ZALUMPA-76133 format. One record per residue: residue number from 1; residue in one letter; x, y, z of N, C-alpha, C in turn. Coordinates in steps of 0.2 Angstrom, whole numbers, m for minus. Example, Ala and Ser with C-alpha at 12.3 -4.5 7.8 and 13.67 -1.06 7.14 Angstrom:
- 1	A	66	m28	39	62	m22	39	66	m16	39
- 2	S	64	m11	35	68	m5	36	64	0	39
***
This chain:
- 1	M	300	394	m14	299	387	m16	304	384	m21
- 2	I	309	380	m19	314	378	m23	312	375	m30
- 3	L	307	371	m30	304	368	m36	300	372	m40
- 4	F	299	378	m39	294	382	m42	296	382	m50
- 5	G	303	384	m51	305	384	m58	304	377	m62
- 6	T	305	372	m58	305	365	m61	297	364	m63
- 7	V	293	365	m58	286	364	m59	283	368	m65
- 8	M	285	375	m66	283	379	m71	286	377	m78
- 9	N	292	374	m78	295	371	m84	290	365	m87
- 10	A	288	361	m82	284	355	m84	277	357	m86
- 11	I	274	362	m82	268	365	m84	267	368	m91
- 12	L	273	372	m93	273	375	m99	274	370	m105
- 13	I	277	365	m104	277	359	m109	270	356	m110
- 14	M	267	355	m104	260	353	m105	255	357	m109
- 15	I	256	364	m107	252	369	m110	253	369	m118
- 16	G	260	369	m119	262	369	m126	259	363	m130
- 17	S	259	357	m127	257	351	m130	249	351	m131
- 18	I	246	354	m126	238	355	m127	237	359	m133
- 19	I	240	365	m134	240	369	m140	241	366	m146
- 20	G	247	362	m146	249	359	m152	244	353	m154
- 21	R	241	350	m149	236	345	m151	230	348	m156
- 22	F	228	354	m155	223	357	m159	226	359	m166
- 23	L	232	359	m167	235	361	m173	237	355	m177
- 24	G	236	349	m174	238	342	m177	234	340	m183
- 25	N	228	343	m184	223	341	m189	225	344	m196
- 26	M	231	343	m198	234	346	m204	234	340	m209
- 27	P	234	341	m216	234	336	m221	241	332	m220
- 28	E	241	326	m221	246	321	m220	252	324	m224
- 29	K	251	326	m231	257	328	m235	260	334	m232
- 30	M	256	339	m229	259	345	m226	262	343	m219
- 31	K	260	338	m215	263	336	m209	269	333	m211
- 32	S	270	329	m216	276	326	m218	282	331	m219
- 33	T	280	336	m223	285	341	m225	287	345	m219
- 34	V	282	347	m214	283	350	m208	288	346	m204
- 35	L	287	340	m203	291	335	m199	298	335	m202
- 36	S	299	335	m208	306	335	m211	309	341	m209
- 37	I	306	347	m210	309	353	m208	311	354	m201
- 38	I	306	351	m196	308	351	m189	314	347	m188
- 39	G	314	341	m191	320	337	m190	326	340	m192
- 40	L	326	344	m198	333	347	m200	334	353	m195
- 41	A	329	356	m192	331	362	m188	333	359	m181
- 42	V	331	353	m179	333	350	m173	340	348	m174
- 43	A	342	345	m180	349	343	m181	353	349	m181
- 44	M	351	354	m184	356	360	m183	357	362	m176
- 45	L	352	362	m172	353	363	m165	358	359	m162
- 46	G	357	352	m164	362	347	m161	369	349	m163
- 47	I	370	351	m169	377	353	m172	380	359	m168
- 48	Q	375	364	m167	377	370	m163	380	368	m156
- 49	M	376	363	m153	378	361	m146	384	357	m146
- 50	G	385	352	m151	390	348	m151	397	352	m152
- 51	M	397	358	m155	403	361	m157	405	365	m150
- 52	E	401	365	m145	403	368	m139	409	364	m135
- 53	T	410	358	m137	415	353	m134	422	357	m134
- 54	G	425	356	m128	432	358	m128	437	352	m128
- 55	N	434	346	m128	439	340	m128	435	335	m132
- 56	F	437	334	m138	434	328	m142	435	321	m139
- 57	I	440	320	m135	441	314	m132	436	312	m128
- 58	I	434	317	m123	428	316	m119	422	314	m123
- 59	L	421	318	m128	415	318	m132	414	311	m135
- 60	I	420	308	m138	420	302	m142	419	296	m137
- 61	I	423	296	m132	423	291	m127	416	290	m124
- 62	S	414	296	m122	407	296	m119	402	293	m123
- 63	L	402	295	m129	397	292	m134	397	285	m135
- 64	V	404	283	m136	405	276	m138	403	271	m132
- 65	V	406	273	m126	405	269	m120	398	269	m118
- 66	G	395	275	m119	388	276	m117	383	272	m122
- 67	A	385	271	m128	381	267	m133	382	260	m131
- 68	V	388	258	m129	389	251	m127	384	249	m121
- 69	I	385	253	m116	381	252	m110	373	252	m112
- 70	G	371	257	m116	364	258	m118	361	252	m122
- 71	E	365	250	m126	363	244	m130	363	238	m126
- 72	W	367	237	m121	367	231	m116	361	231	m112
- 73	I	359	237	m109	353	238	m105	347	238	m110
- 74	D	348	241	m116	343	242	m121	337	247	m118
- 75	L	340	253	m117	335	258	m114	330	260	m119
- 76	D	331	259	m126	326	261	m131	320	256	m130
- 77	T	321	250	m129	316	245	m128	312	247	m121
- 78	L	315	249	m116	312	251	m110	307	257	m111
- 79	F	310	262	m115	306	268	m116	300	266	m120
- 80	N	301	262	m125	295	260	m129	290	256	m125
- 81	R	292	252	m121	287	248	m117	283	253	m112
- 82	F	287	258	m110	283	263	m106	278	267	m110
- 83	G	280	269	m116	276	272	m120	270	268	m122
- 84	K	271	261	m123	265	257	m125	261	256	m119
- 85	W	264	256	m113	260	255	m107	255	261	m106
- 86	V	258	267	m107	254	273	m107	248	273	m112
- 87	E	250	271	m118	245	271	m123	239	266	m122
- 88	S	241	260	m118	236	255	m117	231	258	m111
- 89	K	234	263	m107	230	266	m102	225	271	m105
- 90	I	228	275	m109	223	281	m112	220	279	m118
- 91	A	223	274	m122	220	272	m129	217	278	m133
- 92	A	221	283	m134	219	289	m137	221	289	m144
- 93	E	227	286	m145	230	286	m152	235	281	m153
- 94	G	238	280	m159	243	274	m160	249	275	m155
- 95	S	251	269	m153	257	268	m149	263	271	m152
- 96	N	264	271	m158	270	273	m162	270	281	m160
- 97	N	265	285	m161	265	292	m159	266	293	m152
- 98	I	263	289	m148	265	290	m140	272	289	m139
- 99	V	275	284	m141	282	282	m140	287	287	m143
- 100	E	286	288	m150	290	293	m153	290	300	m150
- 101	G	284	302	m149	283	309	m146	287	309	m139
- 102	F	285	304	m135	288	304	m128	296	304	m128
- 103	I	299	300	m132	306	299	m132	309	305	m135
- 104	T	307	307	m141	310	313	m144	309	319	m140
- 105	A	304	321	m137	303	327	m133	307	326	m127
- 106	S	307	321	m124	311	320	m117	318	321	m118
- 107	L	321	318	m124	328	319	m125	330	327	m126
- 108	I	325	330	m130	326	337	m132	326	341	m126
- 109	F	321	340	m122	320	345	m116	324	344	m110
- 110	V	327	337	m109	331	336	m104	338	337	m105
- 111	I	341	336	m111	348	337	m113	349	344	m114
- 112	G	354	347	m111	356	354	m112	358	357	m105
- 113	S	362	363	m106	364	366	m100	359	370	m97
- 114	M	354	373	m100	349	377	m96	346	373	m91
- 115	G	344	367	m92	341	363	m86	345	362	m80
- 116	V	352	361	m81	356	360	m75	358	367	m72
- 117	I	359	372	m76	361	379	m73	354	381	m70
- 118	G	349	381	m73	343	384	m70	341	380	m64
- 119	A	341	374	m64	339	370	m58	344	372	m52
- 120	M	350	373	m53	355	375	m48	354	382	m45
- 121	D	352	386	m50	350	393	m48	343	393	m43
- 122	S	339	388	m45	333	387	m41	335	385	m34
- 123	G	339	380	m34	341	377	m27	345	381	m23
- 124	L	350	385	m26	355	388	m22	353	396	m21
- 125	R	349	399	m25	348	406	m25	340	407	m25
- 126	N	336	402	m25	329	403	m26	327	407	m32
- 127	D	331	407	m37	331	411	m43	328	406	m49
- 128	H	322	408	m51	319	403	m56	319	406	m63
- 129	D	322	411	m64	322	415	m71	324	410	m76
- 130	V	329	407	m75	332	402	m81	327	397	m83
- 131	L	325	393	m78	320	388	m79	313	390	m82
- 132	I	311	396	m80	305	399	m83	306	401	m90
- 133	M	312	404	m92	314	405	m99	314	399	m103
- 134	K	317	393	m100	318	387	m103	311	384	m104
- 135	G	306	385	m99	300	382	m100	296	386	m106
- 136	I	297	392	m107	294	396	m112	296	393	m119
- 137	I	303	392	m119	306	389	m125	303	382	m126
- 138	D	303	378	m121	301	371	m122	293	371	m123
- 139	G	290	376	m121	282	376	m122	281	377	m130
- 140	F	285	382	m133	284	383	m140	286	377	m144
- 141	T	292	374	m142	294	368	m145	289	362	m145
- 142	A	286	362	m139	281	357	m138	275	358	m143
- 143	I	273	364	m144	268	365	m149	269	362	m155
- 144	I	275	364	m158	277	361	m164	278	354	m164
- 145	L	281	351	m159	282	343	m159	275	340	m159
- 146	T	271	342	m154	264	339	m153	260	339	m160
- 147	S	261	345	m163	257	345	m170	258	340	m175
- 148	T	265	337	m174	267	332	m179	268	325	m176
- 149	L	270	325	m169	271	318	m166	266	316	m162
- 150	G	261	320	m160	256	318	m156	257	320	m148
- 151	M	252	317	m144	252	319	m137	257	315	m133
- 152	G	261	311	m136	266	308	m132	271	313	m129
- 153	V	271	319	m133	276	324	m131	274	327	m124
- 154	M	268	327	m122	266	329	m116	269	325	m110
- 155	L	270	319	m111	273	314	m106	280	316	m104
- 156	S	283	320	m109	290	322	m107	291	327	m102
- 157	A	285	330	m100	285	334	m94	287	331	m87
- 158	F	286	324	m87	288	321	m81	295	319	m80
- 159	P	299	317	m85	306	317	m85	309	323	m83
- 160	V	307	329	m86	309	335	m85	308	337	m77
- 161	L	302	336	m75	301	337	m68	305	333	m63
- 162	I	307	327	m64	311	323	m60	318	325	m61
- 163	Y	321	326	m67	328	327	m68	329	334	m65
- 164	E	326	339	m66	327	346	m64	326	346	m56
- 165	G	321	343	m54	319	343	m47	325	340	m43
- 166	I	327	334	m45	333	331	m41	339	336	m41
- 167	I	341	339	m46	346	344	m46	345	350	m42
- 168	A	339	352	m42	337	358	m38	338	356	m30
- 169	L	335	350	m29	335	348	m22	342	347	m19
- 170	F	346	344	m23	353	342	m21	358	347	m23
- 171	S	356	353	m25	361	358	m28	366	360	m22
- 172	G	364	360	m16	368	362	m11	374	358	m10
- 173	L	373	351	m10	378	346	m10	382	346	m16
- 174	I	379	348	m22	383	348	m28	388	354	m28
- 175	S	386	360	m26	391	365	m25	396	364	m20
- 176	K	394	360	m15	399	360	m9	405	355	m11
- 177	Y	403	349	m14	408	344	m16	411	344	m23
- 178	I	408	348	m27	411	348	m34	414	355	m36
- 179	P	420	355	m37	424	361	m39	420	365	m45
- 180	E	420	371	m44	416	375	m50	419	374	m56
- 181	E	426	373	m57	429	372	m63	427	365	m66
- 182	A	426	360	m62	424	353	m64	416	354	m66
- 183	L	412	357	m62	405	358	m64	404	361	m71
- 184	N	408	367	m72	408	370	m79	410	366	m84
- 185	L	415	362	m83	418	357	m88	412	352	m90
- 186	F	409	349	m84	404	344	m85	398	347	m89
- 187	I	396	353	m88	390	356	m91	392	357	m99
- 188	Q	398	359	m100	401	360	m107	401	354	m111
- 189	E	404	349	m108	404	342	m111	398	338	m112
- 190	M	393	339	m106	387	336	m107	383	339	m112
- 191	T	383	346	m113	379	349	m118	382	347	m125
- 192	A	388	346	m126	391	344	m132	389	337	m134
- 193	T	390	332	m129	388	325	m130	380	325	m131
- 194	G	376	329	m127	369	329	m129	368	332	m136
- 195	G	372	336	m138	371	339	m144	371	334	m150
- 196	V	376	329	m149	376	324	m154	370	320	m154
- 197	M	367	318	m148	361	315	m148	355	318	m151
- 198	I	355	325	m150	350	329	m153	350	329	m160
- 199	F	357	329	m163	358	329	m170	355	323	m173
- 200	A	356	317	m169	353	310	m171	346	310	m171
- 201	I	343	314	m166	336	314	m166	333	318	m172
- 202	G	336	323	m173	334	327	m179	334	323	m186
- 203	L	339	319	m187	340	315	m192	334	310	m192
- 204	N	332	307	m186	327	302	m186	320	305	m187
- 205	I	319	311	m185	313	315	m186	312	316	m194
- 206	A	318	318	m197	317	319	m204	317	313	m208
- 207	G	317	307	m205	317	301	m208	323	299	m212
- 208	L	329	302	m210	335	300	m214	338	294	m210
- 209	T	337	293	m204	341	288	m200	336	284	m195
- 210	K	338	279	m192	334	276	m187	338	274	m181
- 211	I	342	279	m179	346	278	m173	343	277	m167
- 212	R	344	272	m162	341	271	m156	344	276	m151
- 213	V	342	282	m151	345	288	m147	345	287	m140
- 214	A	339	284	m138	339	282	m130	344	278	m128
- 215	N	347	274	m132	353	269	m130	359	273	m129
- 216	L	359	279	m131	365	284	m130	365	287	m124
- 217	L	360	287	m120	359	292	m114	365	290	m109
- 218	P	367	284	m108	372	283	m103	378	287	m104
- 219	G	379	289	m110	385	294	m112	385	300	m107
- 220	I	380	302	m105	380	308	m100	383	306	m94
- 221	A	381	300	m91	384	298	m85	392	296	m86
- 222	V	394	294	m92	401	293	m94	405	300	m93
- 223	V	402	305	m96	404	312	m96	406	314	m88
- 224	A	401	312	m84	402	314	m77	408	310	m74
- 225	V	408	304	m75	414	300	m73	420	302	m75
- 226	M	421	304	m81	427	306	m84	429	313	m81
- 227	V	424	317	m80	426	324	m77	428	323	m70
- 228	G	425	318	m66	426	316	m59	433	314	m59
- 229	L	436	310	m64	442	307	m63	448	313	m64
- 230	M	446	318	m68	450	324	m69	450	328	m63
- 231	F	445	329	m60	444	333	m54	442	330	m48
- 232	P	446	327	m44	444	323	m38	439	328	m33
- 233	L	435	325	m30	430	328	m25	434	332	m20
- 234	Q	431	338	m18	434	342	m13	434	339	m6
***
């Protein structure tokens, strides 16, 4: 089953969110401190990912052009509308928790090399080990995020399911038409560009900034375009 690893990743995020829900009844003062620490830890993860870039020109251009496109489309507003729509359907908690949890967790779980590599392993070799390992990591992360940001974190399982599922299903075409060197460069620069976004997420969680990180997402597509220009299709 090509999508087994993808489905397991999504399920483990949901399980982690459910567990985290039961840990959410902590005093507000304690929750605020824990949230700040989580933010700093996420920021450190972003720095580590960002340092993987081998070409700062690709990194900078991708972020700047991606930000311009994202602000023009206003993806952040679209994410917020979706979160508020979900909140109106379940009416379980404040929309701010739903929206913040959904956006934060989605960006953390989707951006990174493990999702791409793992999904391609699932599609090409029917090997789901990388995605299952990612699911375990995401599950523990979901516990922590849900305990402070609420059940909006659980909704992030759906973007993960769609994103990794598409890569797994089309992995044959990807490996056929994209040179291995180009794919490796894309994964490297995508991880670095995503790392800057995750760094911004960490600062937002810690309450230090209010960056509209969702509006930076087109930067990932810009990375793909730039790599494609450097390596024409086979």
